[in-house]
N, C-alpha and C positions, 0 to 999 in steps of 0.2 A: 342212539349214539353208540351203545355197546354193539348193536348189530352192524353198524357202519364200520366200526373197527374190525369186527370179525370178518366182514366181507373183504376188507383190505388185506387182512392177514391171509385169507384164503387165496386172494389174487397174487399176493407176493409169493406164497408157497408154490402156486402153480407155475409162475414165471421161473422160480429157482429150479424147479424140477425140469423145466425145458432146458435151461442152461446146463444142468447136470447131465441130462440125456445127451446133449451135443458132445460134451466132454467124454462121456462113457463110450459113445460110438467111435469117436476119434481114437481113444485108447485101444479099443477092440481092433480096429483096422490096423493100427501100427504094431499090434502083436501078431499079425498074420503075415507069414513070409510071402505068401502069394501076392498080397497087396504091396508090401515094401520092396520086394525084389522083382516083381513082374509088372504089376498094374501101374504103380507110381512112376517107375522109370519110363514107361511108354507114353506118359502124358508130357507134351512139350513143356519146357521149363516155364515160359511166361504164363501159360494156362494153369500150370500146377500152382504157382505162387498166387495167381488171382483167385483160384478156387479155395486155397487155404484161407485167404483174407475174407472172402465172402462167407465161408462156412463159419468162421469165428465171430463175424460182426454181430449176428443176433445175440450172442452171449454178452458182448460189450453193451448192447442196448439194454438188455435185461439187468445186468449188474449195475449199470448207472441208474436205472429206474428204481431198483430196490436198495441202492446204497451199499452194495456188497463189496465193491472193490476198494482196497485201501489206497491212500494217497500215493504211496511209493510203489505201486504196482502198475505197470503200463497196460494199456488196452490189449486184450488178448489178440485181436486181429493184427496188432503191430509186432507181436512176438514172432521171431523167425528162427529161433533155435531153442532147444531144450524143452522142459516141461511148460505147459500152457496153463492148465488149471491149478497147478500147485507151485506157482512161481516162488512164493515165499518159503514154503516148506523145503523145496529142492535146493534153494539157496542156502538155507540153514544147514541142511544135510551136507552140502559140499563144504561149508565152512567148518563143520565138525570134523570132516575127514582131513581138512588142511591142518587143523589143530592136532589131531591124533597122529597123522602120518608125516606131515611136512613141517611140524614145529612152528606153526603160525603163532605169533604173540601180538599183544596190543601195539608193540613198537615196531612191528615188521614193516619193511618196505616191499610192496607187492606190485608185480606187473601181471596184469590179466590180459593175455593175448587171446583175442577172440572174445571180448567181453560181452558181445551181443547187446542186449537192451537192458543190461544192468542186474541180471539175476544174482551174481556173486557180489557185486558192488553194494547193492541194497543191504544184503546180509552183513557185509563187512562194516557198514556204517555203525553197526551195533557192537562190533568187536575191536576195531582198530582205535587206539587212543590218540591223543594229540601229537604224540611222537611218531605215530605210524603214518605211512603214505601209501596211496593207491594210484596206479596209472592203468587206465583201461585203453585198449587198442582194438579197433575193429574196422572191417572193410565195408560195412553197410551203413550208409549215411543216416537214415532215419533213426537207427539205434543209438548212434553217437549223439545225435541232436537231442533225443529224449533224455539221455543220461546227463547231458550238460544242463538242460533246463530244469531237471527234477532232482538230480543228485548233487552236482557241483554247486548249484545255487544254495543248497542247504549245508553242504560239507565241502569247504574250499580245498581240503587236502585230498579230495578225490577229483582227479583230472582225466579227461578223455580225449583221445586223438584218433582222427580218421586216417586210415591207411588206404591209399588209392591203389590197392593191389588187385590184380586180376584173379578171379576164381570162376570157373565155368558154371558153378551152381549159385554162388552167393553174390558175385560181382563181375558179371561177364563184360562190363564196360570199363573195368579197371585199367589204368594206364601203365602200371608197373608190374612186370612179371615177378612172381613171388621169389624166384631164385636170384633176383637182383635187388630185392628190398632190404634195406638196412634199418633195423629197429632204431627209432630216433631217441636213443638214450646213451649216456656215457658208459664206458667200461666199468664193470664191478659196481653197479648201482643198486642191485636188488638182492634182498634176502631170499625172496621166493618168486618164481615165475610160474604162472598157472596157465594151462591150456586145456580147456574142456571142450571136447568135440571139435577140435581144430585139425589135428592130424588125421582124423577120420574123414577129412574132406580135402586132403592134400596128397599129391603124388610124390614119389621118392626123392627126386632131385630137389624139389621145393622144400620138402620136409627136412632133408639133410641141411640145407642152407639155413633154415630157421633154427635148427639145433646149434649150428655154428654161432648164430647171433645170440642165442640163449646163453651159451657158454661164455660169450663175451660180456654180457651185461650182468651175469650173476657175480656176486661177491664170493671170495674164497669161503668154502663151507656152505654156500647157498644151495638151495634145492629147487629142482624143477618137478612140478606135479603135472603130468600130461596124461590124457586119456586116449586110449586106442581101442580098436578091435583087433586083438592079437590072434594070430594063427599059429597053432601048434598041433601035434597029432590029435589031442583030445578035442579041441574046438573044431578041427576039420571033420572028425568023425561025427560030432554032434550036428554039424551043418548038413552033412550027407544024409543023416538019418532024419532030418527035418525038425530037429528040436531047437534050432537057433531062431532068434527073432528075424534075422536077416541072412540071406544067402549070397555070398560073394562068389559069383559064378564065373567071372572072367579073370584069369591069371594075367598079371602084368609084371613080370620079373619078381621082385621081392614083395609084391603086394597083389591083392585081388580086389576087383571092383564089382559093383552091382550092375552098372550101366556103362557100356563101352562108349556110347555117344557123349555122355556127360560123366566121365569117370569120377569127378569130384563129388558126385551125389553121395557116395558112400565108399570108403576105402578101408580095407583091412590089411594088416602088415604081418609078415613072418616075425615071430617073437625074437628069434636069434639075430635076425637082421637089425631089429630095433635096438637090442642090447649092444650090438657092435657099433651102430651109429653113435650112440651116446658115449661108449667107451673110447672111441677114436677122438672125441672132443674133451677127454678128461673128466667125463661125468659117469660116475659109478652107479650101476643099477643093482648091485648086489643086495639081495633081500628086498628089492623095491618093486616087485611085481605083485599086484593085488587084483585078482580076477573079479570081473563083474558078472552080470547075468545074461548078457546078450546071446551067448552061445548055447545057453541051456546047461552050463556047467554046474555040477554039484560042488558047492564051495565049502561044505563041511563046517558051517558056522563062521567062515572067514569072509563072508560076503561084505562088500563095502556099502551095500545099499544102492549102488549105482549100476546102471546097465553096462556101461563101457568098462574096459579094463584100465587100471591105473598103473602107470610107470612112474616111479619116484627115482629121480637121478640126483646125485649129490656131487657138487664140484669140490675137488680136493682143497683142503685148507692150505693156506700159504705156509 
């Protein structure tokens, strides 16, 4: 009997090492500029998404077999944004940054634009109280469906909306152009609007329209927490020297992209332009730039723990 248990422990350990190896190889590849900036863009989008799902599916099978995945964590092969192997930890890290930088409280009304498959939402179920509300919005149908079935079913104050918005990378069949999309919420509704890795996949005109909408739905004194890849003299030098995770090789006005064929794959913005976009909508970014690690920048202890840069914008109080 003891020997039988020992063998099962060994089998379980071997399977877990296989899953960990898959994650480690994926992390390694995503840290290589040659892979992210040259090889990945060269793969046609449908094949790229199929390969991603197929690569992560064995990890799903292993985690189910050994009982390693928590109930509120989606299958890895269904995740389409953000961290895969550390879904829960990265959600908690983001929540901590929202508390420290954006004033998140248990009673906050939160709009999560680009909510994905619930990374932030799952973490916020442990932070928002009965007076708090959460609205998640995304353009990828399977992500919204998973969130409704697994999060809203347990937490009715967490609601999710599908936006049928076009995006060359994430929703090429979307019916509405992003520059024409109106957020389906009333004026001055939210204390906090969060966009993680959204503007890194949007082009300038579309991004500006979204900032218009954010300014509209924010309450006076409300805050917008948005992540970017920001271009300034330092990040440009680091890119040119090969120290950045991603190389934005093609200039397109106030932004630069990795792939000219599908520019929404990855977009970086000039920092001064971003500040001006927010300022023209009455959203101040004074003191609200917090640099991440994507460019290889030395943050002198001020690192957010996130790869992308954070722009924190505040709507003027009434």
